[in-house]
VEXDREN-2710 file (C-alpha; in Angstrom, 1 decimal):
% VEXDREN-2710
k/r/px/py/pz
1/MET/-10.2/3.7/13.4
2/ARG/-10.3/0.5/15.3
3/PRO/-11.4/-2.9/13.7
4/ALA/-15.0/-4.0/14.6
5/GLY/-13.9/-6.9/16.6
6/ARG/-11.6/-4.9/18.9
7/TYR/-14.3/-2.1/19.1
8/ALA/-16.8/-4.7/20.3
9/TYR/-14.2/-6.2/22.7
10/SER/-13.4/-2.7/24.2
11/GLU/-17.1/-1.7/24.4
12/PHE/-18.2/-4.9/26.0
13/PHE/-15.3/-5.3/28.6
14/GLN/-13.7/-2.0/29.2
15/ALA/-16.6/0.4/28.8
16/GLN/-18.9/-2.0/30.6
17/GLN/-21.6/-1.6/27.8
18/VAL/-22.3/-5.2/27.5
19/GLY/-25.6/-4.8/25.4
20/TYR/-23.8/-2.6/22.9
21/GLY/-20.8/-4.8/22.7
22/ALA/-23.0/-7.8/22.1
23/THR/-25.0/-6.2/19.3
24/ILE/-21.8/-5.2/17.5
25/ALA/-20.4/-8.7/17.9
26/THR/-23.7/-10.2/16.5
27/ALA/-23.9/-7.8/13.6
28/LEU/-20.3/-8.6/12.8
29/THR/-21.2/-12.3/12.8
30/VAL/-24.3/-11.9/10.6
31/VAL/-22.1/-9.9/8.1
32/ILE/-19.4/-12.6/8.1
33/ALA/-22.0/-15.3/7.6
34/ILE/-23.6/-13.6/4.7
35/VAL/-20.3/-12.9/2.9
36/SER/-19.4/-16.3/3.5
37/ILE/-22.6/-17.8/1.8
38/LEU/-22.3/-15.5/-1.1
39/PHE/-18.6/-16.7/-1.6
40/ILE/-19.4/-20.5/-1.4
41/ARG/-22.2/-19.9/-3.9
42/ALA/-20.0/-18.0/-6.3
43/GLN/-17.3/-20.7/-6.1
44/ASN/-20.0/-23.5/-6.7
45/ALA/-21.1/-21.7/-9.7
46/ALA/-17.6/-21.5/-11.1
47/GLU/-16.9/-25.1/-10.5
48/ARG/-20.3/-26.1/-12.1
49/LYS/-19.2/-24.0/-15.4
50/GLU/-15.8/-25.6/-15.1
51/ARG/-17.5/-29.1/-15.2
52/ALA/-19.7/-28.1/-18.0
53/GLY/-16.6/-27.0/-20.1
54/LEU/-14.9/-30.2/-19.7
END
């Protein structure tokens, strides 16, 4: 099983399926953005709780 980034690269450049490779890359970017936003929100909530306890 290949990582998603490598799979998108191989589909885009090696298999010449530009649309499919671009779709995989876009979906991967959206997933990473959502996970990052959730992580930042959780981190900010933890910092607020810590400040309230001080």
